[in-house]
C-alpha positions as CSV (number, residue, x, y, z in Angstrom):
1,M,79.8,147.3,90.2
2,T,77.8,145.9,87.1
3,S,77.0,142.2,86.7
4,L,79.5,141.9,83.9
5,Q,82.1,143.6,86.1
6,A,81.2,141.2,89.1
7,R,81.7,138.3,86.9
8,E,85.0,139.6,85.4
9,Y,86.5,140.2,89.0
10,K,85.2,136.6,90.0
11,R,87.0,135.2,87.2
12,K,90.3,137.0,87.9
13,R,90.0,136.2,91.5
14,A,89.3,132.4,91.0
15,P,92.3,130.3,91.0
16,S,93.3,128.8,87.8
17,Q,93.7,125.3,87.1
18,R,97.7,125.8,86.7
19,S,97.7,127.6,90.1
20,L,95.7,124.8,91.8
21,A,98.3,122.1,90.4
22,T,101.3,124.2,91.6
23,R,99.7,124.3,95.0
24,Q,99.2,120.4,95.0
25,R,102.6,120.2,94.1
26,I,103.8,122.2,96.9
27,L,101.8,120.6,99.4
28,D,102.9,117.1,98.2
29,A,106.3,118.2,98.7
30,A,105.8,119.7,101.7
31,E,104.3,116.6,103.2
32,Q,107.3,114.4,102.1
33,V,109.7,117.0,103.6
34,F,108.0,117.5,107.0
35,A,107.6,113.6,107.0
36,D,111.2,112.9,106.5
37,R,113.0,115.7,108.6
38,G,110.2,117.0,110.9
39,F,109.3,120.6,111.2
40,D,112.4,122.0,112.6
41,G,114.7,120.2,110.2
42,A,112.7,121.1,107.2
43,T,113.2,124.3,104.9
44,I,111.3,126.1,102.7
45,R,114.2,125.8,100.2
46,D,114.0,121.9,100.7
47,I,110.3,122.0,99.9
48,A,110.9,124.3,96.8
49,E,113.4,121.8,95.3
50,L,111.3,118.9,95.7
51,A,108.5,120.6,94.1
52,D,110.5,122.0,91.5
53,E,109.0,125.4,92.1
54,P,110.8,128.7,93.0
55,V,111.3,129.6,96.5
56,G,109.1,132.7,96.5
57,L,106.2,130.9,95.1
58,V,106.2,128.3,97.9
59,H,106.1,131.3,100.0
60,H,103.3,132.6,98.3
61,H,101.1,129.6,98.3
62,G,102.2,128.5,101.9
63,G,102.5,131.7,103.8
64,G,105.9,130.5,105.8
65,K,106.8,127.1,107.1
66,K,104.5,127.3,110.0
67,N,101.6,127.9,108.0
68,L,102.5,125.5,105.4
69,F,103.2,122.6,107.9
70,Q,99.3,123.6,109.3
71,Q,97.9,123.3,105.7
72,T,99.8,120.1,104.9
73,V,98.3,118.3,108.2
74,V,94.9,120.0,107.7
75,R,94.3,119.2,103.9
76,R,94.0,115.3,104.8
77,A,92.3,115.3,108.4
78,E,88.8,115.7,107.2
79,A,89.1,112.7,104.7
80,L,90.8,110.5,107.6
81,S,88.0,111.6,109.9
82,C,85.1,110.9,107.6
83,A,86.7,107.5,106.7
84,R,86.8,106.5,110.5
85,M,83.4,107.7,111.0
86,N,82.0,105.7,108.0
87,A,83.9,102.8,109.2
88,L,82.2,102.8,112.8
89,D,78.8,103.6,111.2
90,S,79.2,100.4,109.2
91,A,80.4,98.4,112.2
92,R,77.1,99.7,114.0
93,E,74.9,98.6,111.2
94,Q,76.3,94.9,111.6
95,G,75.1,94.6,115.1
96,A,76.1,95.1,118.9
97,L,79.6,96.8,118.9
98,T,82.6,95.3,120.3
99,L,85.6,96.7,121.5
100,E,87.4,94.9,118.7
101,A,85.1,96.3,116.3
102,V,85.5,100.0,117.4
103,L,89.1,99.8,117.5
104,S,89.0,98.4,114.0
105,A,87.1,101.1,112.9
106,F,89.6,103.6,114.1
107,V,92.7,101.9,113.0
108,R,92.1,100.3,109.7
109,P,91.1,103.4,107.7
110,L,94.4,105.0,107.8
111,F,95.8,101.8,106.4
112,D,93.1,101.5,103.6
113,L,93.8,105.0,102.5
114,A,97.5,104.3,102.3
115,M,96.8,101.4,100.0
116,T,94.9,103.6,97.6
117,E,97.4,106.6,98.0
118,P,101.1,105.7,99.2
119,R,101.3,109.4,100.2
120,W,99.4,108.8,103.6
121,R,102.4,106.9,104.9
122,S,104.1,110.2,104.9
123,Y,101.0,112.0,106.3
124,A,101.1,109.6,109.2
125,H,104.6,110.9,110.2
126,L,102.9,114.2,110.4
127,V,100.2,113.0,112.5
128,A,102.8,111.7,114.9
129,F,104.3,115.0,115.0
130,V,101.4,116.8,115.8
131,S,100.3,113.9,118.5
132,T,103.4,114.7,120.6
133,D,104.3,118.4,119.9
134,K,102.2,120.9,122.1
135,R,102.9,123.5,119.3
136,W,100.3,121.9,117.3
137,K,97.7,121.2,119.8
138,D,95.3,123.5,118.2
139,I,95.4,121.6,115.3
140,S,94.6,118.5,117.2
141,A,91.8,120.0,119.2
142,R,90.1,121.3,115.9
143,H,90.7,118.3,113.5
144,F,91.4,115.1,115.3
145,D,89.7,115.4,118.8
146,P,86.1,115.6,117.8
147,T,86.6,112.1,116.1
148,A,88.6,110.6,119.0
149,Q,85.8,111.9,121.3
150,V,83.3,109.8,119.4
151,F,85.3,106.6,119.7
152,M,86.3,107.3,123.3
153,E,82.6,107.2,124.1
154,E,82.0,104.0,122.5
155,M,84.7,102.6,124.3
156,R,83.3,104.0,127.6
157,G,80.1,102.4,126.8
158,L,81.6,99.1,126.3
159,L,83.8,99.5,129.4
160,P,81.5,100.9,132.0
161,Q,83.8,100.4,135.0
162,A,86.5,102.5,133.3
163,S,87.1,106.3,134.1
164,R,87.3,109.0,131.5
165,P,90.9,109.6,131.9
166,W,91.8,106.0,131.9
167,V,89.9,105.5,128.5
168,A,91.8,108.9,127.3
169,E,95.3,107.3,128.2
170,S,94.3,104.1,126.6
171,F,93.1,105.6,123.6
172,V,96.4,107.6,123.3
173,Y,98.0,104.3,123.4
174,C,96.1,102.8,120.7
175,V,96.5,105.9,118.3
176,S,100.4,105.7,119.1
177,S,100.5,101.9,118.3
178,T,98.6,102.6,115.5
179,L,101.2,105.4,113.9
180,A,103.9,103.1,114.6
181,L,102.7,100.6,112.9
182,M,102.3,102.5,109.7
183,T,105.7,104.4,110.2
184,S,107.8,101.5,111.5
185,Q,107.0,98.4,109.3
186,Q,110.8,98.4,108.0
187,R,111.6,97.9,111.7
188,I,109.3,95.1,112.1
189,A,110.8,93.5,109.1
190,S,114.3,93.9,110.3
191,L,113.6,92.3,113.6
192,S,111.6,89.6,112.3
193,A,113.0,86.0,111.1
194,E,110.0,85.7,108.9
195,P,108.0,87.7,106.6
196,S,104.9,89.8,107.8
197,Y,101.9,90.6,106.0
198,E,100.2,94.2,106.8
199,A,96.8,92.8,107.2
200,D,97.9,90.2,109.7
201,Q,99.9,93.0,111.4
202,I,96.6,95.1,111.6
203,A,94.7,92.6,112.9
204,H,97.4,91.8,115.6
205,L,97.3,95.6,116.3
206,V,93.8,95.3,117.0
207,R,94.0,92.2,119.2
208,F,96.7,93.9,121.2
209,C,94.9,97.3,121.9
210,A,91.8,95.4,122.7
211,A,93.7,93.2,125.0
212,G,95.0,96.1,127.1
213,L,91.8,97.6,127.3
214,H,90.3,94.8,128.8
215,A,92.7,93.9,130.9
């Protein structure tokens, strides 16, 4: 193959801007449908309708419902992990870490991301599904557990009397509480007789989790 032919082949193989935009619409639609209906309740037809694309094109980009769900979860996982690690690095730079600072570095980035892009609230539903369904344990192991292990080690350093299983159990409680706050704020509002602000809720959540770990 000549260099000219190679360039032409590469040009043909590279996805066009239109193709990339179509894929983005499909993943956005999949994220919303999976968040609203769960993996089992969602259909490719639902996703195609929301994306305003043919069913066949959704299959082309997604490779089937299971693969599309995995793609939808994975596409934001690295950004979330990076945000959490950056927050932890910033906390370290400010001096000796406290348990509250470690928890805040884990909890707050998800809400910060949702402030700039509301779709992250739908993504939180997907993370909750992945966390509780053994079908997706490989996604958790590959894309969420490495960051979780870093935070757990920081917690163990601050709680030397605690065993690893105990810290792991407590960490899962903190993750569940974080996802519950992100996905259940309407429920909090309906139960509360007074207005509640997200910044106060996040601070409350960090104190709540820290108190449980200290107990």
